[in-house]
C-alpha positions in Angstrom: 153.9 146.5 139.0 150.9 148.5 137.9 150.7 152.2 137.6 147.2 153.6 137.8 146.3 156.8 136.1 146.2 159.9 138.2 142.8 161.3 138.9 141.9 164.7 137.3 143.0 167.4 139.8 142.1 171.0 139.4 144.3 173.7 141.0 142.8 175.7 143.8 141.3 172.6 145.2 137.8 171.3 145.0 135.9 170.1 147.9 135.0 166.5 147.8 137.8 165.3 145.7 139.9 162.5 147.2 143.6 163.0 147.5 145.8 161.3 144.8 146.6 157.7 145.6 150.3 157.0 146.0 151.9 155.9 142.7 154.2 152.9 142.8 157.5 154.0 141.4 159.6 151.3 139.7 163.0 150.7 141.3 165.8 152.1 139.2 167.7 149.4 137.3 171.3 150.1 136.9 172.5 150.0 133.3 174.7 147.0 132.4 178.3 147.6 132.7 180.5 147.1 129.7 183.3 144.6 130.1 186.2 144.2 127.8 186.5 141.1 125.6 189.6 140.1 127.5 187.6 140.1 130.8 184.7 138.1 129.3 187.2 135.5 127.9 189.0 135.3 131.2 185.7 134.4 133.0 185.0 131.5 130.6 186.2 128.1 131.7 189.3 127.0 130.0 188.7 124.8 127.0 190.0 121.3 127.1 191.4 120.4 123.7 191.0 116.7 124.3 187.4 117.0 125.3 186.2 117.2 121.7 185.4 113.9 119.9 188.1 112.8 117.5 186.0 113.6 114.4 185.5 117.2 115.6 189.2 117.5 116.3 190.0 116.3 112.8 187.5 118.7 111.3 189.0 121.6 113.3 192.5 120.7 112.2 191.6 120.3 108.5 189.5 123.5 108.4 192.0 125.4 110.6 194.4 126.2 107.8 191.8 126.9 105.1 190.8 130.5 104.3 187.3 131.4 103.2 187.3 133.4 99.9 185.1 133.8 96.8 185.4 134.2 93.1 183.1 135.1 90.2 182.4 132.3 87.8 180.0 132.1 84.8 176.5 131.1 86.0 176.6 127.9 84.0 179.8 126.8 85.9 178.5 128.0 89.3 175.4 125.7 88.9 177.6 122.8 88.1 179.9 123.4 91.1 176.8 123.4 93.4 175.6 120.2 91.8 178.9 118.5 92.4 178.7 119.5 96.1 175.1 118.1 96.3 175.9 114.9 94.5 179.4 114.1 95.7 179.9 116.3 98.7 183.0 117.9 97.3 183.5 121.5 98.4 184.2 124.2 95.8 187.8 124.6 96.8 188.5 120.9 96.5 186.7 120.8 93.2 188.8 123.7 91.9 192.0 122.0 92.8 190.8 118.7 91.2 189.8 120.6 88.0 193.2 122.4 87.7 195.1 119.1 88.3 192.9 117.3 85.7 193.2 120.1 83.1 196.8 121.2 83.7 198.3 120.2 80.4 195.5 121.9 78.4 195.1 125.1 80.5 197.7 127.3 78.8 196.0 126.8 75.4 192.5 127.2 77.0 193.4 130.4 78.7 194.8 131.9 75.5 191.6 130.9 73.6 189.2 132.3 76.1 190.8 135.7 76.9 188.5 138.5 75.8 190.9 141.3 74.6 190.6 144.8 76.0 189.1 147.5 74.0 190.5 151.0 73.5 188.5 154.0 74.6 185.7 154.9 72.3 185.2 158.5 71.2 182.5 160.6 72.9 179.0 160.2 71.7 176.7 163.0 70.6 175.0 163.6 74.0 177.9 163.1 76.4 181.3 164.8 76.2 183.4 162.2 78.0 184.8 159.3 76.0 183.6 155.8 76.8 186.3 154.1 79.0 188.4 151.2 77.9 187.6 147.8 79.1 190.0 145.5 80.9 190.8 142.0 79.6 188.1 139.7 80.8 188.0 136.0 81.4 184.3 135.5 80.4 181.9 137.4 78.4 178.8 136.0 80.0 176.7 136.4 83.2 178.6 135.5 86.4 177.8 134.5 90.0 179.8 134.5 93.2 181.0 131.1 94.4 182.4 131.0 98.0 185.0 128.4 98.9 187.7 127.5 101.4 191.2 126.8 100.4 194.6 126.7 102.2 196.7 129.8 101.7 199.5 127.6 100.2 197.0 126.3 97.5 195.8 129.9 96.8 199.5 130.9 96.3 199.9 127.9 93.9 196.9 129.1 91.9 198.3 132.6 91.8 201.6 131.2 90.5 199.8 129.3 87.8 197.9 132.4 86.8 201.1 134.3 86.2 202.9 131.3 84.6 200.1 130.6 82.1 198.9 134.2 81.4 195.4 134.1 82.8 193.8 137.4 83.6 192.9 136.4 87.1 192.5 133.4 89.4 188.8 133.2 88.3 190.0 132.9 84.7 192.2 130.0 85.6 189.5 128.3 87.7 186.8 128.9 85.0 188.9 127.4 82.2 189.9 124.4 84.4 186.2 123.8 85.3 185.1 124.1 81.7 187.6 121.4 80.6 186.9 119.3 83.7 183.1 119.2 83.2 183.5 118.5 79.5 186.0 115.7 79.7 186.2 114.3 83.3 183.4 111.7 83.0 184.7 110.4 79.6 187.6 108.6 81.3 
């Protein structure tokens, strides 16, 4: 479809000008109609659960109960976690559980030793009237990175129980202490 430009036309008519050629108008296109998600799903063919190969079914069942989440770990540990995945193919969630199991008898002591105590509010400085806020207890006093992992809800609840039982400041504190001990001592055995 081509639309040619209109010739210059002056009102009042001029002799010798040809009449405007007819312009081809595009046919109106109706806007797409919105359908609900339920309607779109109803139009899809029903999935056959047995149609997937057994390996995919197993992967689906194993991953089905795992929940994606993330935690902040010191950069030096995050690099080691990624290296373990690359070299051994162990995901971060599995590595965290392996490290906690390996370090369980040492974790209460390690957690006490690594907790950075909170500070009280500092008085206001010379330029600003508001006092400096107090800090919360921290697990690590070093740069951190986000590490994403998958872990079953039940395993996450177990980690949370261990956090409260052993006095860690957070799940990341427990995981970080366990990884520190694991990377330092695991290959010695």
